C-alpha positions, 0 to 999 in steps of 0.5 A: 399660793398655787393656781388651784389655791387661788381659784378656790378662794373665790368659790362659795365655800372659799368666800365664806371661809374668808368672811369668817377669817375677816371680821373687816370683810364681813362688816363691808359686805353686811354694810354693802347689803344694807346699801343695796337694800336702802337704795331698793327701798328709796326706789319703791317710795320716790318712783313706784312701779304704778307711778307717784301718788299724784300720778295713781291719783290722776289715773284714779280720777280718770277712771272714775270719770271714764266709769261715770260716764259710761254709766250715764251714757248706758243709762241714757240708751236704756231710757231711749230703748224704753221709750222706743218700745213703749212707743212700738207697744202703742202703736201697735195697740192703736194699729190693732184697736183702730184698723180693720182686718181686710178679711171682714172690713167691708162688712163691718164698714157696710153694717156702720154705714147702714146704721149711720144712714138710719140714724141721720134718716137716710134711706141706703141703697146699693154699695160698692168696694175695692181695694189699692195698695198703699205705697210704701207699706206692706201692712196697710190696704186702702179700701174704696167704698162707693154708697148711694143713699136717698134723703133730705138735705138736712139729712144729708148733713147729718149723715156726713158729720156722723161719718166724720165722727165715726171711730173707723177713720172714714174719709169722705173722698167725694160726694155728689147730690142731685134732686130727685124731682118726683119726690122732692129729695136727694139722690147722694153717692158718697165715696169714702177711703178706709185703711184697713190692715192687710195687703192691698190687691185690686178687686 
């Protein structure tokens, strides 16, 4: 056999030619192919690409548990956010309904004080007011109201009770009363604090 003939035996055409002439070689090749296919199938069954069935079940259980924990955490955060938003809305509503605007606060408070004095039987005299800033707040100011009244002791007690029940959150800071000898009544000075909406400025 020449060198060229030996080389041509191992070419694809040469191998196919030998398979056709040698039945035993054909059978060996077929058995080898079946063996390789069986080994590949066994490898996939025994060692699947994603791991064993037990590994896959454990991974699935872990993923399911993580997903449930994330869902629970998300629901908790949504509940907290809803509660915060509700509290903010209620605070804003309370603030708007119960705190006077600084621009109209004095006239509103003065009107109410005169009405309370009349209801208590006390004679209202002069009033004055000023503003002070509230430390740590840029939305609130403290309005200081000073009022002078005349009336009996019983009238004074009634006036204090009415001021205490006022929806304007009037706070009595100082109360002074002295008798008026010629009239038999009391000269009363009341200093009140009222929180109002707006920046505080000295006035």
